[in-house]
C-alpha positions in Angstrom: 9.0 -22.0 73.7 11.2 -18.8 73.2 9.8 -15.3 73.3 10.8 -15.0 69.6 8.6 -18.0 68.7 5.7 -16.6 70.8 5.9 -13.3 69.1 5.9 -15.0 65.6 2.7 -17.0 66.5 1.0 -13.8 67.6 1.5 -12.1 64.4 -1.5 -11.4 62.2 -2.0 -11.6 58.4 -4.0 -8.9 56.7 -6.4 -9.8 53.9 -8.4 -7.7 51.5 -11.3 -10.0 50.4 -13.4 -8.4 47.8 -12.9 -4.9 49.3 -13.4 -6.0 52.9 -10.4 -6.1 55.2 -9.7 -8.8 57.7 -6.8 -9.4 60.2 -6.3 -13.1 60.9 -3.9 -14.7 63.3 -1.1 -16.6 61.6 -1.5 -19.4 64.2 -5.1 -19.9 63.0 -4.1 -20.2 59.4 -1.3 -22.6 60.3 -3.9 -24.9 61.9 -5.2 -25.5 58.3 -1.8 -26.0 56.6 -3.4 -27.6 53.5 -5.7 -24.6 52.8 -5.2 -22.0 50.1 -4.8 -19.4 52.8 -1.9 -21.2 54.3 -0.2 -21.5 50.9 -0.7 -17.7 50.4 0.9 -17.0 53.7 3.8 -19.3 52.9 4.4 -18.1 49.4 3.7 -14.3 49.9 3.4 -13.2 53.4 6.5 -14.8 55.0 8.7 -12.8 52.6 6.9 -9.6 53.3 4.7 -9.6 56.5 3.6 -6.0 56.0 1.6 -6.6 52.8 -2.1 -7.0 52.6 -3.0 -10.2 50.6 -5.8 -9.6 48.1 -8.4 -12.3 47.5 -10.9 -11.8 44.7 -13.9 -13.3 46.6 -17.0 -12.2 48.4 -15.8 -10.3 51.5 -19.0 -10.6 53.5 -19.0 -14.4 53.3 -15.3 -14.7 54.3 -16.2 -14.3 57.9 -18.2 -17.6 57.7 -15.0 -19.3 56.4 -13.1 -17.9 59.4 -15.7 -19.2 61.8 -15.5 -22.6 60.3 -11.7 -22.5 60.7 -12.0 -21.4 64.4 -14.8 -23.7 65.5 -15.1 -26.5 62.9 -18.7 -25.5 62.3 -20.7 -22.4 61.4 -24.2 -21.2 61.7 -25.0 -19.7 58.3 -27.0 -16.5 58.2 -30.3 -16.6 56.2 -28.6 -14.6 53.4 -26.0 -17.3 52.7 -27.0 -20.6 51.2 -25.4 -23.9 52.1 -24.4 -24.4 48.4 -22.7 -21.0 48.2 -20.8 -21.7 51.5 -19.6 -25.1 50.2 -18.2 -23.4 47.0 -16.3 -20.9 49.1 -14.9 -23.7 51.2 -13.7 -25.5 48.1 -12.1 -22.3 46.8 -10.2 -21.7 50.0 -8.8 -25.2 49.8 -10.9 -27.2 52.3 -11.0 -30.2 50.1 -12.4 -32.5 52.7 -15.7 -30.7 52.4 -17.4 -32.7 49.7 -20.0 -30.6 47.8 -21.5 -33.7 46.1 -21.9 -36.0 49.1 -22.3 -33.7 52.0 -23.6 -36.3 54.5 -20.5 -38.5 54.4 -18.0 -35.9 55.5 -17.5 -35.1 59.2 -16.6 -31.4 58.5 -19.8 -30.7 56.7 -21.9 -32.6 59.1 -20.8 -30.1 61.8 -22.3 -27.2 59.8 -25.4 -26.2 61.8 -28.5 -24.9 60.2 -29.2 -22.1 62.6 -32.5 -22.4 64.4 -32.5 -18.6 64.6 -32.7 -18.5 60.8 -35.9 -20.6 60.9 -37.3 -18.3 63.5 -36.5 -15.2 61.3 -38.3 -16.9 58.4 -41.3 -17.7 60.6 -41.3 -14.1 62.0 -41.2 -12.7 58.5 -44.0 -14.9 57.4 -46.1 -13.9 60.4 -45.3 -10.2 59.7 -46.3 -10.7 56.1 -49.6 -12.4 57.1 -50.3 -9.8 59.7 -49.7 -7.0 57.2 -52.0 -8.7 54.7 -54.7 -9.1 57.3 -54.3 -5.4 58.2 -54.5 -4.4 54.6 -57.6 -6.5 54.1 -59.2 -4.9 57.1 -58.3 -1.4 55.9 -59.7 -2.2 52.5 -62.9 -3.5 54.1 -63.1 -0.4 56.3 -62.5 1.8 53.2 -65.3 0.0 51.3 -67.7 0.5 54.3 -66.8 4.2 54.5 -67.4 4.5 50.7 -70.8 2.8 51.2 -71.7 5.1 54.1 -70.6 8.1 52.1 -72.8 7.1 49.2 -75.8 6.4 51.5 -75.4 9.8 53.2 -75.2 11.5 49.8 -78.3 9.7 48.7 -80.1 10.6 51.9 -79.4 14.3 51.3 -80.6 13.9 47.7 -83.8 12.2 48.8 -84.4 14.9 51.5 -84.0 17.6 48.8 -86.3 15.8 46.4 -88.9 15.3 49.2 -88.8 19.0 50.0 -89.2 19.8 46.2 -92.1 17.4 45.8 -93.8 18.7 48.9 -93.7 22.2 47.6 -95.1 21.0 44.2 -97.8 19.0 45.9 -98.9 22.0 48.1 -98.8 24.4 45.1 -100.6 22.1 42.6 -103.7 23.7 41.0 -105.4 20.4 40.0 -108.3 19.1 42.1 -106.8 15.7 42.1 -105.2 14.6 45.3 -102.2 12.9 43.7 -99.3 14.7 42.0 -97.6 13.2 39.0 -94.0 14.5 38.7 -92.0 14.1 35.5 -88.5 13.1 36.7 -85.7 13.8 34.2 -82.0 13.8 34.6 -81.2 17.5 34.8 -78.1 19.6 34.3 -75.2 19.5 32.0 -73.3 16.1 31.9 -70.6 16.1 34.5 -72.2 18.9 36.5 -73.0 18.4 40.2 -76.8 18.7 39.4 -76.5 16.1 36.7 -74.6 13.7 38.9 -77.2 14.1 41.7 -80.0 13.5 39.2 -78.4 10.4 37.9 -77.8 9.1 41.4 -81.5 9.6 42.3 -82.6 8.0 39.0 -80.3 5.0 39.8 -81.8 4.9 43.3 -85.3 4.6 41.8 -84.2 1.7 39.6 -82.4 -0.2 42.4 -85.2 0.2 44.9 -88.1 -0.9 42.7 -89.1 -3.7 45.1 -88.5 -2.1 48.6 -91.1 0.7 48.5 -88.4 3.4 48.2 -88.0 3.5 52.0 -85.4 6.3 52.0 -87.5 8.7 49.8 -90.7 7.9 51.6 -89.1 8.3 55.0 -88.2 11.9 53.9 -91.7 12.5 52.4 -93.4 11.2 55.5 -92.4 14.3 57.3 -94.6 16.2 54.9 -97.4 13.7 55.2 -96.8 12.4 51.8 -95.7 9.2 50.0 -94.1 8.3 46.6 -95.4 5.8 44.2 -93.1 4.8 41.3 -94.5 2.5 38.6 -92.2 -0.4 37.5 -90.2 0.3 34.3 -91.4 3.9 34.1 -89.0 5.7 36.4 -89.4 9.1 34.7 -92.7 9.6 36.5 -93.2 9.7 40.2 -96.6 9.9 41.8 -96.8 11.9 45.1 -99.9 11.4 47.2 -101.0 11.9 50.8 -100.4 9.2 53.3 
């Protein structure tokens, strides 16, 4: 082989595929003489080796076509479907790749479905599941914090009411031992006082069957207890333990 022939084989052809530039050896293209790329080189490049041949096709996927030309097989990335690759191969003139009967052609049978793609999918699924579990745990923690916050607020309200009732009980002028307190929702609607009063009233309704443990726990410090009659939450009876 002469040095002139060697120099010719080492020449490269420049392609602009959908805005992405590639430089491919002429020798690789000549190995696939029936392809559209070989015809482009023969019809255009040989007469002007300095030109860049434009191909109106997806530039990112062109590297998969080159891999197939080099190795006779290709590991497709997760972003490229098998069907899309076959359409590209048909466009570039690899007619032996049958898009309708893929299992009967040796070229296509050499196309490997990359195991790494499957691993990526599984990893993504695992990340998604882990993220969902984390979000569920965060939601549950948030709900618990909200419950704890409401309970703490209610404990403060019960403590304030116990203190109020104890003062009323000590200062009562009646000779009776028990004190009947008229509980009403106080304050302007939307005010802090109104919200506290509503929360306490709701507490009385919700705790009708459990002896108002929170309120009575606060009253016990004053030696008192609360009695609330069912379906009449406006009145609370305060009496000595």
